[in-house]
N, C-alpha and C positions, 0 to 999 in steps of 0.2 A: 765477112759474116756479120749481119745486123740482126740480132735476135731480139724479138719483142714478145713479151708475155702479156696477153690482153684477154678481157672477157669475151665469151661467145657472142657472136652477132647472128641475126636471123639468116643472113645469106651464107653462113658457114656450113649449114647442114649437109648440102650436097658434096662439098669438098671433103668434109670429114668422112662421109659414107664412102667416097671413093678411096680415101686413105685406108680405111679399115678393110675394104674389099680387096685392095691390092696386096695385103699382107696377111697370110694365114695365121700368123702368130698374134693377131690382135686380140685384146682381152674379151671381146664380145662377138665371137663368131656366130654367124647365122648361115645355114645351108642355103646356097644360092645368092648370098650377099644381102645387103640392106640398102634401101633407097634413102635419099635425103629426107623425103616426107616421113618415112618411118622413124628415122633418127630424131627428127624434130618432135614428132609425137611422143617418142620415148622420153625425151628431156622434159616435156610438159607433164607426162604422167608420173614421173619419178619425184615430183616436187623438188626440182633442182634448186639447191641453195646457191651454188656457184659452179660455173663451167669455164675453165681456162683453156686457151689455145696458144700454142707457140708458133710464131711466124718467123721464118728466116728469109730475109729479102723477098717478102711478099708471098712466100711459099709456106703453106701450113704444114708443120712437121711434127706436131705433138698436141695431145689433149690431156686434160685432167678434170674430172668432175667430182663434186661433192653433193650427195643426195640424202633426202630424208627417207626414201625407200627405193628399193630396186626390184620390186616384184617378189624376189626370193625373201627379202628381209626388210624389217622396219626398224628404224633407229629409235633408241630411247631418248628421253630428254637430255640435251647437251651433247648428243652424238651426231656425227655425220658419217655416211658411208661413202668411201672413195671408190670410184669405178671409172671405166673408160680412160685409164691412165695408159697412154700409148705414145711412143716416140718412134719416128721413122728410123729404120735400122742404121742409116748413114749418120744419124746424129746421136746414137746411144753412147758413144764414147766421149761426148763433149759435155757442155754445161746445161743442155736442155732439160735432162731428167732432174737434176738437182734444183734448177730454177723453178720448174713447175711444182715440185713437191714443197719447196720452201715457201713459195708465194701462197700456195694453198693453205699451209699451216699458219702462216702469218694472218691470212684472212680469217681463219677460224678463231684465232685469239682475239681479233678485233670484234668478231660477231658474237662471241660468248658461247659458241659451240666448241667444246674443249676436248672431246674424245673422238679420235679418228679410227674408223673400222674399214678394213679392206680385205679382199681375198687375193690369193696368189697361188699359182701352180708351183709347188716345191721343186718340180723337175726343171722349171725355168730358174736355174741357179743364179743367173745374173740379177733378175728381179728379186728373188727371194733374199739373197744376201744384201741387196740394197736396202730392202725394207728392214731387215734385222739391224743393219748398220745405222739406220736413222731412228732406232728406238722402238720398232714394232715388236710386240710380244704376243705369245699364244696364251689365251686364257680359257680356251674351251677344248674341243676335240682337235687333236693335232694330226688326225688321219684324213687324207683327202676324201672328199665325198664324191658323189656321182659325177659332179662337174670337174673333178680332178683338182679342186682347190682346197686350201685351208684358210681359215679366217684369222687375221691378226688385228691387234688393237694398238694404238699409239696414244699414250697418256702424257706425253711431254707438254703439249699446250696446257693441259689441266694442271700439271705440276708447276709450271712457270707462272701461270695466272694466279695460282693459289698462294704462292710465296712472294710474289713480286713486291707487294707493299712493304715487306720486311727484309728485303735483300740488302739494303744499304746502297749508298751512292756508288761506291767502286764496283761492287758486283753487278749493279744495274747497268753501269757503263760497259762492263765486260759483256753482258748479255746483249746490249745494243750493237756491239761490234761483230756479232756472229753473222756469218753469211750462209751457213749450211748446217743442218742438224747432224750431218755425217761426222762432224768433229766434236759433237756434244756428248752423245750417249756412249757409255761403255759398250764395246762390241759384244754381241751374243753369238753363241755357236749356231751351227746350221741344223742342229738336231730338231726333229719334229716332236718335241716334248713340250708340255705345258710349263710356262714360266711362273705359275702360281704357287705361292706358299700359303699354307693355312696357319694363321696366327690367332690364337684365342677364338677359334671357330670362324674367323673371317678370312675370306679369300683375298690375298694381297699379291701385288707385284712390286718389286723393288727397282728403283732407278738410281743410277749414279751418273750425274751430269757434270761436265767440265765447262765452267764459265770463265774462260781465260785461266788465271791462276787460282780461281776459286773452285771448290768442289761442293756440289749440292747432292745430298742423299735424301731420297724421299720414298715413302711407302704409300701405295695407292690401294684403297678398298675398291676392288673391281665390281663388287655387287652393288654398291651405293654410288659408284662413280665419283669418289671424293678422295682427297689426300688425307691420310691418317696422321702422319707426322713427317717432319722434314728438318734437316740440320745443314748448316753451312760451315764448311771448313775454310778458314782464311788462309792466305798465302803463308803466313807464319806458323800455321798449325793449330790456331785457336778454333775451337768448335762451339757453335751456339745453335740452340734450337730456334726454329723459325716459327713465327705466328702464322697460322693457316687462315686464309680468307676462303670462306665457303663459296662454291661456284654459284653463278647467277641463275640457277635452276635447281629443281629437286627431282631426283630419280624416284619414280613411284615404286614403293615397296610392294612386293608380291604379297597378297593378303592370305594366301593359302586356302582359298575357297575350293571345296571339293566339287567335282563336276556334278551337274544335275543329270540324273539318269531316268529314263522311262523306257518301258518295254512293251512291245506288242508282238505276239507270236514268237517267231525266231529272230526278230530284230530288236536290238537295243540301241537307243540313241543317247549319246553323251554330249552335254553342252558345257564347255569350259567356262567356269565362272570368272576367270581372269581375263581372257581375251575373246570370248564368245565363239570360239571354234566349235563346229558341230562335227561329231564323228558317229558313223553308223556301223555297228558290228552285227554280224550274222552268226548264228550258232554253227560251229564247226569250221568257220573260216578264220585263218590266222590273220590278226591285225584288222584294222578298219577296212570296210568295203568302200566307204565314201567319206571324204573329209571336205568340209566347206568352211572357209574363213569368214570372219565378221566384217561387214562394210562399216567403216568408220563414220562418225558424225561428219568428219571432214572428207569430202569425196576424193581429195588429193592425198589422203593418208591411209591407203588400204593396208590390211594385214598382209605380210608376205606369206607365201605358201609354206616356207620353211620356218618362219618365225614371225610372230605378231607381238606388238607391244602390249603390256598390261593396260587395261582400261577400267574406268569406273562404271561398272554394269550393275543393274538390278535384275534379278531373276524372280519371276512370279509364275507359279504353276497355273496351267490352264487345262481344260479337258483334253486329254490325249497328248499333252506335251508341256511346253514352257514358253513364256513370253520374256524376252530380253530387251532391256531399254538402256541406251547410252545417251547422255546429255553432254553437250559442249557449248557453254554459253547459251544462246537462244536456239541452237540447233539440236534436234533430237532424231535418233533413228531407233525404230522398234522392230524387232524380228520375232515372229511367232513360229515355232517349230513343232510339228505334230507328226505322228505316224498314223496313216489311214490305211489299215491293212498292210500291204507291202509297199506303200508309197510314202516317201518323206515329202512333206509339204512345208515349204519355206515361204513366208509372207513378210514383206518389208514395207513399212511406211516411214517417211522421213519429212522433216521440216527443214527449211533453210536450203541447203544445196539440193539441186534437182537431179544430180547424177550420183552414181556409186558403182562399185564393182566388187566382186569376190573372186577368189581362186578356189577351184574345186579339184580334188585329187581322187582318182578312181583306184581302188586297191586291187584291180584286176588288170592283167597285162595284154589280153588279146581282145580286139573289138572290131566291129564293122560299122560303116556308115550307110544308111539306107536313105537315098535321096527322095525327093517329092514324087518321082516317077516310079519308085519301087526298085530301082537299081541299087545293088549293094557293092561296096568296096571295102577291102581291109583298111582300117585306119592306119595311115602312114603311107599308103600306096595310092589308091584312087582318090582319096581325100588327102592331098599332099601336105602332110605335116612337116613343117620346117622345124628343125631343132632350134627354136628361138628362145630358149629358156634364159638367155642372158639379156635379150631385147624383146620384151613381151609385145611391143608395138608391131613387131615383124611376124607375129604368129598368124596362123591361117584362119580365115573367117569361114565358119561352117555355113553352108547355104540354108536359108530358112525353109521350113516345111519338111525337113528330113528327121531322122531319128539316129542317135548314137547309141550303140549297144555294145556292152562288154560281157564276156561269158567266162566263168571259171568252172572248175569241176563241181563245185558245190553251191554256187550262187551266180546269178546274173544281174546286170544292172542296165537300165536304159533311161534315156531322157530325150524329150522332144527338143528340136532346135526351133524355138519360137521367139527368139529375140537375139540380142547380141551375144553370140557364143564364139569364142576363139579357141582353137586348139594350139596350146603352147608346145606340147608334145603329145604323144598318143594317149597319155593317161592324165594330162593336166589341162584344165580348162580355165579360161578367164570368162566370167559371166557378167554382163551388164544388167543393172537393176532398172528395168523399164516399167514404169507404173502403168497400170491399166486405167480404164475410164474412171474407176472408183478411187484412183490414187494409190492402189496397192500393187506392188511388184511381186509376182508369184513365180515360184519355180517348183516343179514336181519331178521327183526322181523315183523310179520304180526299182526296187531291190527284191529279187525273187530267189529265196533259198530253193535249190533244185532237188536236193535229196538229203536225207539224214546221213551223217558221217559219225563214226565212232569217236567218242570223247578222247582227247589226247592230253596227256600230261607231259610237259617238257620243262624241266627246271635247270637253269644254267646259273652258276654262282662263281663270281670272280674269286672269292676266297678259296674255293676248291680248285679253281683253274679249269673248270669244264662243266659238263652236264652231269648232274647228280641223280636225275631221275628222268626216265623216258618210258611212257606207257601208252600203248595203242589200244584203246578200249580197256579190256581186262588183261591184255598181254603186257607183262613186264619185259622190256627189251634189254635194259642194262642192269648190271650188278654194280653197286657202289656202297662203300661203308660210311659215306658222309653222314653226320659231321665228324666221324672218327677218321683216323688215318692208320693204315696198316700196310703190310707188305703184300705184294702180289707177284708171284714168280721171283724175278730178280729186281723188282721195283720196290724200294723200301718205303715209299711215301705215297701209296695209292689212296686216293680219296674220291676223285670223279670217275664216272663210268665211261666217259668219252672226253678226250682231251687232245691237245696238239703240242708237239715238241719239235725241236730241232735235234737231229741225231747225226752221228758219224755217217759218212757215205756208205751205202750198202756194199760197195766194192772196196772199202778200206781193208787192206790186208792185215793191218796191225790191230784193229779193234773190231771192225764190223759194226752192224747196226746195233744201237742201244736198246734200252728197255722202257723208255718213256718217262725217265726221271726228269721233271721239269727243270728248265734253267732257273737260276736265281732271279728274283725280281717279281714285282707284283703285277697282276693282271688288272686291267681297267675294263669296265663294262661299256663297250662302244655303243650298244643299244641292248634291249632286253634279250636278244639272241645272238650276241656277238661280243667277243673279247679281243683286247689289244694289249700287247706287252710293250710299254714305252722303252724299256731297256734294250730290247732286241729288235723291235720293229715287226715282230711276228703278230699276225692278226688272223682271226677266222670268224665266220658267221654262219648261221643256220637259216635256211629257207625251208619252211614246212612244205610238204607235197602231199599228194593224195594218201599214199600208204606209208609215208615215212618222211625223210628229210634229205636235203642237200646241204653239204658242208663245203663252203669255199674257204680255202686257206691261202694266205699271202705271206711269203717268207722272203722279203727282199734282201739283196746284198749279202749272200753267204755262199760258200762252197759246200755247206752241209745240206742235209736233206730234211724236208719237213715230213712228219709222220702224224697221221690222224689215228690215235689209239682208241680202242674200245674193248670193254669187258662184257661180253653178252651174258644175259641172264639165262644160263644154260647149265645142265648137269656137268659134273667133272668129265664124264665120258658121254659125248653126244655125237649124233650123226652130223657129217659135214659133206656138202657137195661142192666140188671144185671145178672150175674151168681152167686147166693148166696145159700149156704146150698145145693148145688147140683141141684138147680132148676133155670130155666130161668124166669126172671121177667121183664115185660114192665111197666115202671112207668114214671112220669114226675118229674122234680126237685121240683115242687110244692107239691109233695106227701110226702116229707120227710124233716127232718132237718139234720139228719146224718144217713148214712147207710154203712154197711161194705159188701164187695163182693170179690169173687175170681177174676172175670173178669168184665169189664164194657165197654159199648160203649155209647158215648154222641153225640147227634145230634148237629152239628155245624150250624152256621148261614146260610150257603149256601145250607144246606140240606144233605151234606155228613156226615159221622160218624167217630169219633175218637175212635179207639179201644185201651184199656189199659189192660195190663196183666203182671204178673210176668213172667220172662223168665224160671224159673225152680223151685225154692224152694217152697215147699208146705206150709211153715210157713209164707210166705209173703202174705199180704192182701192189698186191696184197701179200702180207706175210701173216701166217697163222702159227702160233706157238702154243703147244699143249704144256701146261705147267701144273704143279701140284695144287695151285690155287684155282685153276680153271683155264678156259681158253682165253688167249690174248690175241686180238686181231689188230693189225696195223696197215694203214694205207700209206705207201711210201712214194714220195715224189721228189725229184731233183729240180723241178721247175720252180720259179718264183711264185707262180700261181697254179693252184691245183683245185680240183673239185671232186667230191665223192658223193655217191648216191647210196643211201641206206633206207631200206624199206622192209615192211613186214607183210608176209603173204601166207596163204594157207598151205602152200607146198614149196619145195625147193626149186631152184632155178632149173630151167629146161635147157636143152641143147641150143 
């Protein structure tokens, strides 16, 4: 075996594409595969800092890339994003993996980019444990996102570069003899929890590194990308503080600028003063209907659709909207955003680079493409969307002259395909900024609220462990004592009106199903309508719907059952309609102590009805318990993933 690690060469693209296409576990899967031309374009569009290939006897067997952006994310100053790290399965037990990683990190230290970011599928235990073994830590959300990955950071290059000048001759010699980071960092466990500690209000990560017989302890400020303090323990046990050399860059502090908002009719536009992202919200629609990122002064440094780096922007009000300007040296990009009735108008002018691009996300899930001949196709079928979200260059080009349209229950959105438009997936677009004859690149997006919907109040609080208020129009749906805590039935610490717990199995002869007392451990707010418990791995999130909500619960790795509990805002004795054993039953809560059902509806205090049902699984059931405190309803599931539909109607469920 003759292993060579070398930089990427132009003729490698086709061979790398074939390597990825042959193996479904490659880190950048694209439906239908990727071509060499698409891979080469992707490397160019990512502003590649370095791309290594591993060659064994003239056969390409591995790759490792370092990028300033990946489409999804943009790196801050001093950071690089690692991706396309792939080793042929036959070489994963050898030295290829370690050599690629070590040479990439050594290159980083020479280049002055000292923080490595990467994503990994935690179900790929081999890769996940490797990254943990070489010092990668979790500083953000530790729950896999839609792509199945979590993000990790590696600060070892930053630590070593920051203390190198004060290590001393012997410790420096020990550092120079290292061949792999796997023997340097203290091992970390496999738990998907954050490694961050908050010290004096600063988010920090601790490292303990072994340099031969020397021990180096360091604390990193992850917000500012700098080492706070470090100390070296000599072989004889003597400990001395090390002088910190600041990194050769400065991470831009977030200025805390509030978004600029303007409204016309049922639409509100928000422009982020930090990164220039535009969000359009419509009355009655949960979340933004449309999001558009900012095109950088540097055409090769676009904002990722998941994350953009802070920028030095100036915002100036104009009639009907706002003008945003960014300057970088002699280059300038100016964007003017206005609402013209139901149309968002985006106009861009730029000096310097002649190209640019933005990513746009549609907050509606169902859409059609109408081509220039008037023929319509569902987006994702007739207009063949490839899930190219890892490799944007492989996305599908929408033919000019057509119209893309998305429709929700309360709002619709459409935009003409009149320039470079790529569908990354069915709700994510890459748009090219093509100037017109006057030098202005224009984009128009029509957003049409279709009907008025009742106002909804939905408040979820991590300190209460659940939803503390839910109101549909004037209808109160849940009962909750928050911010107080009191007993409810046999539950001694009731606070939220809707919450999730793990309970004994419903078939447990010794104990039976519990009463919703939460496990110990704090909840973290995964997003405004989702909670996650790092101690147990239990997580759940809410998706608003027309007449109510959908609650998705994930309870991995347990033989216990997950239960979605709720306390309806209903009288102590209230009518209940059940679907049980295939029959429909009309009862009152005074008729039973406990009853099980497939579906149920409960009459609320104002006369409307709360409908409760599992979303899919036939093994999921509802339990209703009549207590002196009121009715307690639980959605019980033995599956790792379950979903529940809760909605408010004028009448009870029908047959």
